[in-house]
N, CA and C atoms of all chains as a GROMACS GRO file, in nm:
protein
  618
    1MET      N    1   3.122  12.730  19.632
    1MET     CA    2   3.000  12.819  19.580
    1MET      C    3   2.965  12.804  19.425
    2SER      N    4   3.076  12.723  19.365
    2SER     CA    5   3.014  12.698  19.205
    2SER      C    6   2.941  12.589  19.233
    3ALA      N    7   2.914  12.499  19.309
    3ALA     CA    8   2.833  12.375  19.338
    3ALA      C    9   2.683  12.456  19.351
    4LEU      N   10   2.664  12.558  19.427
    4LEU     CA   11   2.537  12.618  19.439
    4LEU      C   12   2.500  12.674  19.325
    5LEU      N   13   2.580  12.743  19.229
    5LEU     CA   14   2.540  12.788  19.089
    5LEU      C   15   2.498  12.664  18.986
    6GLU      N   16   2.578  12.566  19.009
    6GLU     CA   17   2.542  12.444  18.944
    6GLU      C   18   2.400  12.392  18.965
    7LEU      N   19   2.366  12.402  19.095
    7LEU     CA   20   2.234  12.336  19.167
    7LEU      C   21   2.129  12.415  19.111
    8ALA      N   22   2.139  12.572  19.104
    8ALA     CA   23   2.050  12.657  19.058
    8ALA      C   24   2.036  12.649  18.926
    9VAL      N   25   2.145  12.617  18.835
    9VAL     CA   26   2.125  12.612  18.697
    9VAL      C   27   2.026  12.469  18.644
   10THR      N   28   2.072  12.364  18.744
   10THR     CA   29   1.961  12.257  18.712
   10THR      C   30   1.828  12.265  18.741
   11PHE      N   31   1.825  12.340  18.861
   11PHE     CA   32   1.666  12.362  18.927
   11PHE      C   33   1.598  12.455  18.804
   12ALA      N   34   1.670  12.573  18.741
   12ALA     CA   35   1.601  12.651  18.655
   12ALA      C   36   1.589  12.549  18.527
   13SER      N   37   1.671  12.486  18.503
   13SER     CA   38   1.643  12.407  18.371
   13SER      C   39   1.528  12.324  18.378
   14LEU      N   40   1.506  12.260  18.493
   14LEU     CA   41   1.387  12.173  18.504
   14LEU      C   42   1.263  12.255  18.521
   15CYS      N   43   1.260  12.385  18.570
   15CYS     CA   44   1.160  12.456  18.562
   15CYS      C   45   1.115  12.495  18.419
   16PHE      N   46   1.225  12.542  18.344
   16PHE     CA   47   1.198  12.560  18.217
   16PHE      C   48   1.144  12.448  18.123
   17ALA      N   49   1.189  12.316  18.159
   17ALA     CA   50   1.131  12.211  18.059
   17ALA      C   51   0.968  12.186  18.113
   18LEU      N   52   0.944  12.207  18.243
   18LEU     CA   53   0.821  12.187  18.305
   18LEU      C   54   0.732  12.283  18.241
   19ALA      N   55   0.785  12.405  18.219
   19ALA     CA   56   0.711  12.510  18.153
   19ALA      C   57   0.661  12.473  18.000
   20MET      N   58   0.772  12.412  17.939
   20MET     CA   59   0.744  12.377  17.801
   20MET      C   60   0.642  12.250  17.794
   21LEU      N   61   0.643  12.157  17.889
   21LEU     CA   62   0.564  12.047  17.916
   21LEU      C   63   0.413  12.112  17.936
   22PHE      N   64   0.408  12.202  18.015
   22PHE     CA   65   0.256  12.271  18.006
   22PHE      C   66   0.220  12.328  17.900
   23ALA      N   67   0.295  12.397  17.823
   23ALA     CA   68   0.267  12.462  17.707
   23ALA      C   69   0.228  12.378  17.596
   24THR      N   70   0.297  12.250  17.590
   24THR     CA   71   0.278  12.121  17.494
   24THR      C   72   0.122  12.077  17.537
   25VAL      N   73   0.100  12.069  17.657
   25VAL     CA   74  -0.051  12.037  17.699
   25VAL      C   75  -0.128  12.136  17.668
   26ARG      N   76  -0.120  12.238  17.690
   26ARG     CA   77  -0.220  12.352  17.611
   26ARG      C   78  -0.232  12.337  17.452
   27LEU      N   79  -0.112  12.308  17.402
   27LEU     CA   80  -0.093  12.285  17.251
   27LEU      C   81  -0.170  12.186  17.207
   28PHE      N   82  -0.203  12.061  17.273
   28PHE     CA   83  -0.286  11.956  17.219
   28PHE      C   84  -0.427  11.977  17.266
   29ARG      N   85  -0.430  12.043  17.368
   29ARG     CA   86  -0.573  12.059  17.418
   29ARG      C   87  -0.662  12.189  17.412
   30GLY      N   88  -0.599  12.284  17.342
   30GLY     CA   89  -0.648  12.412  17.320
   30GLY      C   90  -0.776  12.402  17.244
   31PRO      N   91  -0.877  12.458  17.288
   31PRO     CA   92  -1.019  12.470  17.226
   31PRO      C   93  -1.023  12.542  17.105
   32ALA      N   94  -0.925  12.663  17.092
   32ALA     CA   95  -0.952  12.745  16.972
   32ALA      C   96  -0.812  12.742  16.911
   33ALA      N   97  -0.803  12.802  16.790
   33ALA     CA   98  -0.662  12.803  16.728
   33ALA      C   99  -0.580  12.910  16.809
   34GLN      N  100  -0.638  13.012  16.862
   34GLN     CA  101  -0.545  13.110  16.950
   34GLN      C  102  -0.464  13.057  17.066
   35ASP      N  103  -0.540  12.973  17.125
   35ASP     CA  104  -0.477  12.897  17.234
   35ASP      C  105  -0.348  12.826  17.173
   36ARG      N  106  -0.362  12.758  17.087
   36ARG     CA  107  -0.238  12.680  17.041
   36ARG      C  108  -0.127  12.797  16.985
   37VAL      N  109  -0.174  12.898  16.930
   37VAL     CA  110  -0.065  12.986  16.893
   37VAL      C  111   0.001  13.050  17.015
   38LEU      N  112  -0.083  13.076  17.140
   38LEU     CA  113  -0.041  13.140  17.251
   38LEU      C  114   0.063  13.021  17.327
   39ALA      N  115   0.026  12.879  17.308
   39ALA     CA  116   0.116  12.788  17.355
   39ALA      C  117   0.254  12.769  17.282
   40LEU      N  118   0.225  12.795  17.144
   40LEU     CA  119   0.350  12.798  17.071
   40LEU      C  120   0.455  12.927  17.114
   41ASP      N  121   0.389  13.029  17.147
   41ASP     CA  122   0.464  13.140  17.185
   41ASP      C  123   0.524  13.118  17.323
   42VAL      N  124   0.454  13.053  17.420
   42VAL     CA  125   0.517  13.017  17.541
   42VAL      C  126   0.622  12.917  17.546
   43MET      N  127   0.619  12.830  17.432
   43MET     CA  128   0.709  12.723  17.414
   43MET      C  129   0.837  12.790  17.389
   44TYR      N  130   0.827  12.879  17.280
   44TYR     CA  131   0.945  12.955  17.228
   44TYR      C  132   1.020  13.030  17.339
   45ALA      N  133   0.952  13.094  17.404
   45ALA     CA  134   1.022  13.179  17.519
   45ALA      C  135   1.079  13.094  17.598
   46ASN      N  136   1.022  12.988  17.663
   46ASN     CA  137   1.100  12.907  17.751
   46ASN      C  138   1.217  12.819  17.705
   47GLY      N  139   1.191  12.791  17.548
   47GLY     CA  140   1.338  12.722  17.489
   47GLY      C  141   1.426  12.823  17.504
   48MET      N  142   1.397  12.950  17.480
   48MET     CA  143   1.499  13.055  17.467
   48MET      C  144   1.561  13.076  17.614
   49LEU      N  145   1.487  13.061  17.728
   49LEU     CA  146   1.539  13.071  17.862
   49LEU      C  147   1.618  12.950  17.889
   50LEU      N  148   1.569  12.837  17.865
   50LEU     CA  149   1.656  12.698  17.893
   50LEU      C  150   1.774  12.715  17.821
   51LEU      N  151   1.785  12.775  17.670
   51LEU     CA  152   1.930  12.774  17.619
   51LEU      C  153   2.023  12.879  17.679
   52LEU      N  154   1.974  12.991  17.747
   52LEU     CA  155   2.029  13.085  17.822
   52LEU      C  156   2.104  12.991  17.980
   53ALA      N  157   1.993  12.913  18.022
   53ALA     CA  158   2.061  12.852  18.151
   53ALA      C  159   2.175  12.769  18.107
   54LEU      N  160   2.160  12.694  17.991
   54LEU     CA  161   2.272  12.593  17.934
   54LEU      C  162   2.386  12.677  17.898
   55GLY      N  163   2.382  12.818  17.861
   55GLY     CA  164   2.471  12.899  17.836
   55GLY      C  165   2.565  12.960  17.964
   56ILE      N  166   2.487  12.972  18.092
   56ILE     CA  167   2.543  12.978  18.226
   56ILE      C  168   2.620  12.855  18.254
   57ARG      N  169   2.557  12.726  18.246
   57ARG     CA  170   2.618  12.615  18.284
   57ARG      C  171   2.748  12.582  18.218
   58PHE      N  172   2.748  12.594  18.091
   58PHE     CA  173   2.885  12.568  18.008
   58PHE      C  174   2.902  12.714  17.972
   59VAL      N  175   3.019  12.755  18.040
   59VAL     CA  176   3.043  12.918  17.997
   59VAL      C  177   3.080  12.919  17.843
   60SER      N  178   2.980  12.966  17.794
   60SER     CA  179   3.004  12.976  17.638
   60SER      C  180   2.902  13.081  17.556
   61SER      N  181   2.976  13.132  17.466
   61SER     CA  182   2.868  13.249  17.400
   61SER      C  183   2.780  13.178  17.294
   62ALA      N  184   2.823  13.067  17.255
   62ALA     CA  185   2.750  13.007  17.120
   62ALA      C  186   2.592  13.015  17.177
   63TYR      N  187   2.558  12.943  17.285
   63TYR     CA  188   2.432  12.929  17.330
   63TYR      C  189   2.375  13.090  17.331
   64PHE      N  190   2.424  13.193  17.349
   64PHE     CA  191   2.360  13.323  17.345
   64PHE      C  192   2.321  13.341  17.210
   65ASP      N  193   2.393  13.311  17.107
   65ASP     CA  194   2.347  13.331  16.980
   65ASP      C  195   2.230  13.267  16.932
   66MET      N  196   2.238  13.109  16.982
   66MET     CA  197   2.106  13.037  16.956
   66MET      C  198   1.993  13.107  17.027
   67ALA      N  199   1.993  13.139  17.151
   67ALA     CA  200   1.893  13.240  17.207
   67ALA      C  201   1.828  13.341  17.153
   68LEU      N  202   1.940  13.416  17.094
   68LEU     CA  203   1.902  13.549  17.010
   68LEU      C  204   1.801  13.493  16.903
   69LEU      N  205   1.844  13.379  16.814
   69LEU     CA  206   1.772  13.329  16.711
   69LEU      C  207   1.657  13.294  16.738
   70ILE      N  208   1.660  13.234  16.837
   70ILE     CA  209   1.522  13.163  16.871
   70ILE      C  210   1.421  13.249  16.921
   71ALA      N  211   1.458  13.383  16.985
   71ALA     CA  212   1.357  13.474  17.025
   71ALA      C  213   1.316  13.560  16.903
   72LEU      N  214   1.404  13.578  16.790
   72LEU     CA  215   1.383  13.648  16.663
   72LEU      C  216   1.273  13.570  16.594
   73PHE      N  217   1.313  13.425  16.571
   73PHE     CA  218   1.203  13.341  16.504
   73PHE      C  219   1.086  13.323  16.570
   74GLY      N  220   1.094  13.320  16.678
   74GLY     CA  221   0.956  13.316  16.775
   74GLY      C  222   0.853  13.430  16.743
   75PHE      N  223   0.934  13.549  16.756
   75PHE     CA  224   0.852  13.667  16.745
   75PHE      C  225   0.787  13.670  16.594
   76VAL      N  226   0.850  13.616  16.505
   76VAL     CA  227   0.829  13.643  16.354
   76VAL      C  228   0.705  13.538  16.344
   77GLY      N  229   0.720  13.404  16.410
   77GLY     CA  230   0.625  13.305  16.380
   77GLY      C  231   0.508  13.327  16.456
   78THR      N  232   0.502  13.387  16.588
   78THR     CA  233   0.369  13.435  16.624
   78THR      C  234   0.294  13.542  16.568
   79ILE      N  235   0.380  13.632  16.513
   79ILE     CA  236   0.311  13.743  16.447
   79ILE      C  237   0.236  13.704  16.321
   80ALA      N  238   0.318  13.610  16.256
   80ALA     CA  239   0.253  13.556  16.115
   80ALA      C  240   0.122  13.488  16.142
   81LEU      N  241   0.125  13.390  16.255
   81LEU     CA  242   0.015  13.300  16.299
   81LEU      C  243  -0.103  13.393  16.327
   82ALA      N  244  -0.063  13.507  16.427
   82ALA     CA  245  -0.168  13.590  16.471
   82ALA      C  246  -0.233  13.673  16.351
   83LYS      N  247  -0.148  13.715  16.262
   83LYS     CA  248  -0.205  13.773  16.153
   83LYS      C  249  -0.285  13.696  16.050
   84PHE      N  250  -0.260  13.570  16.038
   84PHE     CA  251  -0.328  13.457  15.980
   84PHE      C  252  -0.440  13.443  16.041
   85LEU      N  253  -0.475  13.432  16.161
   85LEU     CA  254  -0.611  13.431  16.216
   85LEU      C  255  -0.676  13.539  16.225
   86LEU      N  256  -0.620  13.683  16.216
   86LEU     CA  257  -0.700  13.796  16.209
   86LEU      C  258  -0.730  13.847  16.074
   87ARG      N  259  -0.666  13.789  15.980
   87ARG     CA  260  -0.690  13.836  15.842
   87ARG      C  261  -0.742  13.731  15.724
   88GLY      N  262  -0.691  13.608  15.760
   88GLY     CA  263  -0.713  13.487  15.654
   88GLY      C  264  -0.576  13.480  15.571
   89GLU      N  265  -0.487  13.594  15.570
   89GLU     CA  266  -0.359  13.564  15.510
   89GLU      C  267  -0.243  13.655  15.564
   90VAL      N  268  -0.143  13.613  15.535
   90VAL     CA  269  -0.014  13.664  15.611
   90VAL      C  270   0.014  13.811  15.568
   91ILE      N  271   0.057  13.796  15.408
   91ILE     CA  272   0.113  13.899  15.337
   91ILE      C  273  -0.008  13.937  15.249
   92GLU      N  274  -0.060  14.051  15.280
   92GLU     CA  275  -0.177  14.081  15.190
   92GLU      C  276  -0.136  14.176  15.051
   93PRO      N  277  -0.198  14.147  14.942
   93PRO     CA  278  -0.157  14.199  14.818
   93PRO      C  279  -0.178  14.351  14.834
   94MET      N  280   3.352  12.716  18.492
   94MET     CA  281   3.263  12.693  18.592
   94MET      C  282   3.310  12.697  18.715
   95SER      N  283   3.430  12.652  18.732
   95SER     CA  284   3.500  12.641  18.874
   95SER      C  285   3.549  12.780  18.925
   96ASP      N  286   3.571  12.847  18.845
   96ASP     CA  287   3.638  12.973  18.898
   96ASP      C  288   3.541  13.106  18.886
   97ILE      N  289   3.429  13.078  18.909
   97ILE     CA  290   3.309  13.180  18.939
   97ILE      C  291   3.330  13.238  19.071
   98PRO      N  292   3.375  13.358  19.118
   98PRO     CA  293   3.380  13.439  19.242
   98PRO      C  294   3.251  13.422  19.310
   99THR      N  295   3.259  13.443  19.432
   99THR     CA  296   3.132  13.436  19.513
   99THR      C  297   3.037  13.542  19.487
  100TRP      N  298   3.102  13.672  19.461
  100TRP     CA  299   2.999  13.792  19.451
  100TRP      C  300   2.931  13.776  19.317
  101ALA      N  301   2.964  13.678  19.224
  101ALA     CA  302   2.890  13.657  19.111
  101ALA      C  303   2.807  13.537  19.120
  102ALA      N  304   2.848  13.444  19.186
  102ALA     CA  305   2.764  13.316  19.185
  102ALA      C  306   2.654  13.296  19.267
  103LEU      N  307   2.666  13.387  19.378
  103LEU     CA  308   2.538  13.378  19.465
  103LEU      C  309   2.411  13.462  19.411
  104PRO      N  310   2.442  13.598  19.374
  104PRO     CA  311   2.340  13.640  19.301
  104PRO      C  312   2.277  13.602  19.164
  105ALA      N  313   2.368  13.515  19.068
  105ALA     CA  314   2.310  13.459  18.979
  105ALA      C  315   2.236  13.338  19.016
  106ALA      N  316   2.268  13.247  19.120
  106ALA     CA  317   2.198  13.140  19.166
  106ALA      C  318   2.059  13.176  19.207
  107ILE      N  319   2.034  13.287  19.295
  107ILE     CA  320   1.904  13.359  19.312
  107ILE      C  321   1.837  13.394  19.219
  108LEU      N  322   1.879  13.460  19.112
  108LEU     CA  323   1.817  13.502  18.997
  108LEU      C  324   1.765  13.416  18.934
  109LEU      N  325   1.859  13.284  18.904
  109LEU     CA  326   1.822  13.190  18.830
  109LEU      C  327   1.696  13.096  18.875
  110ILE      N  328   1.693  13.084  19.030
  110ILE     CA  329   1.591  13.021  19.081
  110ILE      C  330   1.469  13.092  19.070
  111VAL      N  331   1.460  13.232  19.101
  111VAL     CA  332   1.342  13.312  19.066
  111VAL      C  333   1.296  13.303  18.936
  112GLY      N  334   1.382  13.323  18.837
  112GLY     CA  335   1.344  13.319  18.694
  112GLY      C  336   1.282  13.190  18.656
  113GLY      N  337   1.328  13.074  18.731
  113GLY     CA  338   1.259  12.951  18.672
  113GLY      C  339   1.132  12.934  18.735
  114LEU      N  340   1.126  12.974  18.867
  114LEU     CA  341   0.986  12.968  18.935
  114LEU      C  342   0.888  13.046  18.854
  115LEU      N  343   0.931  13.176  18.837
  115LEU     CA  344   0.838  13.254  18.753
  115LEU      C  345   0.802  13.195  18.616
  116ALA      N  346   0.894  13.150  18.546
  116ALA     CA  347   0.849  13.065  18.426
  116ALA      C  348   0.752  12.965  18.429
  117ALA      N  349   0.792  12.879  18.527
  117ALA     CA  350   0.692  12.753  18.560
  117ALA      C  351   0.556  12.780  18.601
  118ILE      N  352   0.555  12.909  18.678
  118ILE     CA  353   0.435  12.924  18.746
  118ILE      C  354   0.315  13.003  18.603
  119GLY      N  355   0.406  13.074  18.555
  119GLY     CA  356   0.333  13.132  18.425
  119GLY      C  357   0.284  13.034  18.337
  120ALA      N  358   0.370  12.922  18.300
  120ALA     CA  359   0.308  12.821  18.216
  120ALA      C  360   0.199  12.738  18.278
  121LEU      N  361   0.208  12.746  18.394
  121LEU     CA  362   0.084  12.670  18.481
  121LEU      C  363  -0.035  12.750  18.464
  122GLY      N  364  -0.013  12.867  18.453
  122GLY     CA  365  -0.133  12.945  18.435
  122GLY      C  366  -0.190  12.944  18.301
  123VAL      N  367  -0.105  12.904  18.214
  123VAL     CA  368  -0.172  12.869  18.069
  123VAL      C  369  -0.234  12.755  18.061
  124VAL      N  370  -0.195  12.654  18.160
  124VAL     CA  371  -0.282  12.523  18.143
  124VAL      C  372  -0.420  12.550  18.227
  125ARG      N  373  -0.423  12.607  18.345
  125ARG     CA  374  -0.522  12.601  18.431
  125ARG      C  375  -0.623  12.686  18.410
  126LEU      N  376  -0.603  12.813  18.374
  126LEU     CA  377  -0.709  12.928  18.383
  126LEU      C  378  -0.817  12.891  18.259
  127PRO      N  379  -0.917  12.946  18.303
  127PRO     CA  380  -1.044  12.885  18.214
  127PRO      C  381  -1.055  12.960  18.092
  128ASP      N  382  -1.024  13.079  18.062
  128ASP     CA  383  -1.066  13.158  17.940
  128ASP      C  384  -0.935  13.202  17.872
  129PHE      N  385  -0.970  13.229  17.742
  129PHE     CA  386  -0.841  13.258  17.678
  129PHE      C  387  -0.779  13.404  17.712
  130LEU      N  388  -0.866  13.497  17.712
  130LEU     CA  389  -0.807  13.633  17.757
  130LEU      C  390  -0.737  13.640  17.898
  131THR      N  391  -0.792  13.543  17.987
  131THR     CA  392  -0.721  13.530  18.111
  131THR      C  393  -0.591  13.456  18.104
  132ARG      N  394  -0.578  13.363  18.008
  132ARG     CA  395  -0.466  13.279  17.969
  132ARG      C  396  -0.366  13.357  17.930
  133MET      N  397  -0.393  13.465  17.866
  133MET     CA  398  -0.283  13.558  17.807
  133MET      C  399  -0.197  13.611  17.924
  134HIS      N  400  -0.251  13.648  18.040
  134HIS     CA  401  -0.161  13.712  18.128
  134HIS      C  402  -0.057  13.654  18.181
  135PRO      N  403  -0.060  13.519  18.241
  135PRO     CA  404   0.058  13.458  18.303
  135PRO      C  405   0.193  13.436  18.241
  136PRO      N  406   0.173  13.401  18.110
  136PRO     CA  407   0.309  13.396  18.046
  136PRO      C  408   0.389  13.491  18.018
  137ALA      N  409   0.312  13.625  18.024
  137ALA     CA  410   0.386  13.771  18.020
  137ALA      C  411   0.485  13.783  18.145
  138MET      N  412   0.419  13.739  18.244
  138MET     CA  413   0.530  13.749  18.360
  138MET      C  414   0.628  13.676  18.347
  139GLY      N  415   0.645  13.544  18.302
  139GLY     CA  416   0.746  13.472  18.280
  139GLY      C  417   0.846  13.516  18.194
  140SER      N  418   0.768  13.573  18.068
  140SER     CA  419   0.864  13.624  17.954
  140SER      C  420   0.917  13.734  17.969
  141THR      N  421   0.893  13.826  18.064
  141THR     CA  422   0.957  13.958  18.089
  141THR      C  423   1.029  13.931  18.216
  142LEU      N  424   0.976  13.906  18.321
  142LEU     CA  425   1.046  13.929  18.445
  142LEU      C  426   1.142  13.806  18.482
  143GLY      N  427   1.100  13.684  18.429
  143GLY     CA  428   1.162  13.559  18.437
  143GLY      C  429   1.289  13.566  18.348
  144ALA      N  430   1.252  13.627  18.221
  144ALA     CA  431   1.362  13.640  18.108
  144ALA      C  432   1.462  13.767  18.177
  145GLY      N  433   1.405  13.834  18.224
  145GLY     CA  434   1.507  13.930  18.290
  145GLY      C  435   1.599  13.892  18.395
  146CYS      N  436   1.539  13.825  18.474
  146CYS     CA  437   1.628  13.743  18.595
  146CYS      C  438   1.731  13.679  18.524
  147VAL      N  439   1.684  13.579  18.429
  147VAL     CA  440   1.809  13.497  18.389
  147VAL      C  441   1.888  13.556  18.312
  148LEU      N  442   1.863  13.665  18.227
  148LEU     CA  443   1.982  13.750  18.141
  148LEU      C  444   2.032  13.814  18.234
  149ILE      N  445   2.009  13.875  18.367
  149ILE     CA  446   2.104  13.950  18.438
  149ILE      C  447   2.203  13.817  18.526
  150ALA      N  448   2.142  13.701  18.533
  150ALA     CA  449   2.220  13.615  18.571
  150ALA      C  450   2.351  13.564  18.475
  151SER      N  451   2.299  13.577  18.354
  151SER     CA  452   2.380  13.545  18.238
  151SER      C  453   2.483  13.641  18.232
  152MET      N  454   2.446  13.762  18.257
  152MET     CA  455   2.543  13.869  18.225
  152MET      C  456   2.640  13.863  18.365
  153LEU      N  457   2.602  13.836  18.452
  153LEU     CA  458   2.686  13.823  18.586
  153LEU      C  459   2.788  13.730  18.557
  154VAL      N  460   2.752  13.594  18.518
  154VAL     CA  461   2.822  13.483  18.515
  154VAL      C  462   2.935  13.507  18.408
  155SER      N  463   2.889  13.567  18.283
  155SER     CA  464   2.976  13.566  18.189
  155SER      C  465   3.092  13.689  18.213
  156SER      N  466   3.043  13.788  18.267
  156SER     CA  467   3.129  13.908  18.301
  156SER      C  468   3.260  13.840  18.409
  157ALA      N  469   3.208  13.773  18.503
  157ALA     CA  470   3.295  13.715  18.607
  157ALA      C  471   3.377  13.624  18.546
  158ALA      N  472   3.333  13.539  18.437
  158ALA     CA  473   3.424  13.442  18.371
  158ALA      C  474   3.528  13.488  18.269
  159ALA      N  475   3.485  13.610  18.221
  159ALA     CA  476   3.570  13.678  18.123
  159ALA      C  477   3.658  13.798  18.187
  160GLY      N  478   3.633  13.823  18.310
  160GLY     CA  479   3.724  13.920  18.381
  160GLY      C  480   3.662  14.083  18.350
  161ARG      N  481   3.585  14.081  18.255
  161ARG     CA  482   3.547  14.221  18.207
  161ARG      C  483   3.398  14.224  18.176
  162PRO      N  484   3.351  14.349  18.194
  162PRO     CA  485   3.178  14.372  18.169
  162PRO      C  486   3.154  14.309  18.023
  163VAL      N  487   3.069  14.193  18.025
  163VAL     CA  488   3.002  14.146  17.915
  163VAL      C  489   2.858  14.188  17.908
  164VAL      N  490   2.795  14.274  17.816
  164VAL     CA  491   2.652  14.321  17.838
  164VAL      C  492   2.575  14.267  17.709
  165HIS      N  493   2.638  14.183  17.617
  165HIS     CA  494   2.553  14.143  17.514
  165HIS      C  495   2.420  14.076  17.546
  166ALA      N  496   2.410  14.035  17.664
  166ALA     CA  497   2.278  14.008  17.683
  166ALA      C  498   2.148  14.093  17.709
  167LEU      N  499   2.213  14.219  17.703
  167LEU     CA  500   2.097  14.320  17.699
  167LEU      C  501   2.026  14.324  17.567
  168LEU      N  502   2.096  14.286  17.469
  168LEU     CA  503   2.036  14.270  17.329
  168LEU      C  504   1.903  14.180  17.337
  169ILE      N  505   1.897  14.070  17.404
  169ILE     CA  506   1.790  13.982  17.425
  169ILE      C  507   1.679  14.069  17.488
  170THR      N  508   1.733  14.118  17.600
  170THR     CA  509   1.644  14.182  17.693
  170THR      C  510   1.563  14.332  17.626
  171LEU      N  511   1.643  14.364  17.552
  171LEU     CA  512   1.568  14.491  17.434
  171LEU      C  513   1.477  14.418  17.356
  172PHE      N  514   1.519  14.318  17.299
  172PHE     CA  515   1.436  14.259  17.195
  172PHE      C  516   1.313  14.195  17.259
  173VAL      N  517   1.303  14.133  17.376
  173VAL     CA  518   1.179  14.081  17.439
  173VAL      C  519   1.077  14.189  17.475
  174VAL      N  520   1.169  14.288  17.531
  174VAL     CA  521   1.067  14.410  17.578
  174VAL      C  522   1.015  14.463  17.485
  175MET      N  523   1.078  14.483  17.355
  175MET     CA  524   0.996  14.543  17.254
  175MET      C  525   0.908  14.440  17.182
  176THR      N  526   0.918  14.329  17.163
  176THR     CA  527   0.826  14.252  17.081
  176THR      C  528   0.704  14.176  17.186
  177ALA      N  529   0.737  14.154  17.317
  177ALA     CA  530   0.631  14.098  17.407
  177ALA      C  531   0.492  14.180  17.397
  178PRO      N  532   0.484  14.287  17.396
  178PRO     CA  533   0.354  14.361  17.395
  178PRO      C  534   0.304  14.371  17.245
  179VAL      N  535   0.390  14.390  17.109
  179VAL     CA  536   0.326  14.352  16.990
  179VAL      C  537   0.259  14.215  16.966
  180THR      N  538   0.294  14.122  17.033
  180THR     CA  539   0.266  13.982  17.002
  180THR      C  540   0.125  13.961  17.083
  181ALA      N  541   0.127  14.013  17.222
  181ALA     CA  542   0.024  14.019  17.308
  181ALA      C  543  -0.121  14.092  17.228
  182MET      N  544  -0.076  14.217  17.195
  182MET     CA  545  -0.175  14.303  17.123
  182MET      C  546  -0.238  14.219  17.006
  183LEU      N  547  -0.141  14.162  16.903
  183LEU     CA  548  -0.205  14.104  16.776
  183LEU      C  549  -0.302  13.973  16.834
  184LEU      N  550  -0.231  13.896  16.927
  184LEU     CA  551  -0.318  13.776  16.965
  184LEU      C  552  -0.442  13.805  17.039
  185ALA      N  553  -0.450  13.897  17.108
  185ALA     CA  554  -0.562  13.948  17.158
  185ALA      C  555  -0.662  13.989  17.068
  186ARG      N  556  -0.608  14.079  16.977
  186ARG     CA  557  -0.721  14.134  16.848
  186ARG      C  558  -0.773  14.015  16.773
  187ALA      N  559  -0.684  13.921  16.747
  187ALA     CA  560  -0.714  13.798  16.676
  187ALA      C  561  -0.843  13.706  16.749
  188ALA      N  562  -0.799  13.698  16.880
  188ALA     CA  563  -0.894  13.640  16.963
  188ALA      C  564  -1.028  13.703  16.972
  189LEU      N  565  -1.031  13.849  16.974
  189LEU     CA  566  -1.158  13.924  17.000
  189LEU      C  567  -1.227  13.896  16.844
  190TYR      N  568  -1.170  13.904  16.765
  190TYR     CA  569  -1.211  13.909  16.614
  190TYR      C  570  -1.283  13.775  16.594
  191ARG      N  571  -1.223  13.672  16.635
  191ARG     CA  572  -1.265  13.548  16.613
  191ARG      C  573  -1.376  13.484  16.702
  192SER      N  574  -1.401  13.547  16.825
  192SER     CA  575  -1.525  13.528  16.906
  192SER      C  576  -1.620  13.604  16.883
  193LYS      N  577  -1.600  13.730  16.816
  193LYS     CA  578  -1.713  13.802  16.768
  193LYS      C  579  -1.774  13.755  16.652
  194ARG      N  580  -1.693  13.720  16.555
  194ARG     CA  581  -1.735  13.653  16.450
  194ARG      C  582  -1.832  13.528  16.475
  195ARG      N  583  -1.754  13.434  16.546
  195ARG     CA  584  -1.870  13.318  16.577
  195ARG      C  585  -1.986  13.330  16.659
  196ALA      N  586  -1.981  13.453  16.747
  196ALA     CA  587  -2.113  13.508  16.798
  196ALA      C  588  -2.218  13.548  16.688
  197GLY      N  589  -2.155  13.630  16.594
  197GLY     CA  590  -2.223  13.663  16.487
  197GLY      C  591  -2.289  13.560  16.409
  198GLU      N  592  -2.227  13.413  16.384
  198GLU     CA  593  -2.243  13.331  16.315
  198GLU      C  594  -2.375  13.233  16.394
  199ASP      N  595  -2.363  13.255  16.531
  199ASP     CA  596  -2.465  13.198  16.628
  199ASP      C  597  -2.600  13.247  16.604
  200ARG      N  598  -2.562  13.402  16.596
  200ARG     CA  599  -2.700  13.490  16.593
  200ARG      C  600  -2.782  13.477  16.466
  201ARG      N  601  -2.691  13.430  16.357
  201ARG     CA  602  -2.780  13.498  16.229
  201ARG      C  603  -2.898  13.373  16.203
  202PRO      N  604  -2.882  13.270  16.249
  202PRO     CA  605  -3.032  13.193  16.224
  202PRO      C  606  -3.155  13.260  16.318
  203ASP      N  607  -3.116  13.298  16.425
  203ASP     CA  608  -3.234  13.351  16.488
  203ASP      C  609  -3.284  13.509  16.426
  204GLN      N  610  -3.193  13.574  16.358
  204GLN     CA  611  -3.226  13.680  16.282
  204GLN      C  612  -3.333  13.640  16.169
  205ALA      N  613  -3.293  13.530  16.085
  205ALA     CA  614  -3.347  13.473  15.990
  205ALA      C  615  -3.494  13.436  15.995
  206GLU      N  616  -3.537  13.395  16.126
  206GLU     CA  617  -3.646  13.348  16.154
  206GLU      C  618  -3.736  13.428  16.158
   0.00000   0.00000   0.00000
């Protein structure tokens, strides 16, 4: 039964890597700046999911902390870039 | 990895496959859809439902490996559920503001004539 779980983890990791590849395509091709910000957000979310899948594969809790940090910094980065696109600066006086 | 019992390994495998497919389909929508505001929809499916599936699978496997309930993956679930709408809202507002400003710049020479 553990072989099935290992196969599923491998499949999910390949799916997340494919999703990050799609996000990279949009990041390079995006016609406007907001497309690139959206692609960066998708890349952050899929990197977090990839780390969680690795944490299932090698049963360890260190990957969980890395995933939490990636979620945190992805949120802050996307909010800062969206605020910059909206107002022209991130922290207003 | 070798001592995960069947009652945890089978649902975790199914949830991992479903989550991976959802994330890949969401990112495919980001590449293929024609407009920015339509392009914002599919990754939300991958980052809420797909992340929920993977986090439930992670909770199952770590609980079965530790022999007691391990629920710290709920932290990431809570965080993602709280922050995904804020991100989508701000990005949509930025895109609307920029497209409106560009349309205004296009219209300005016509009004000057």
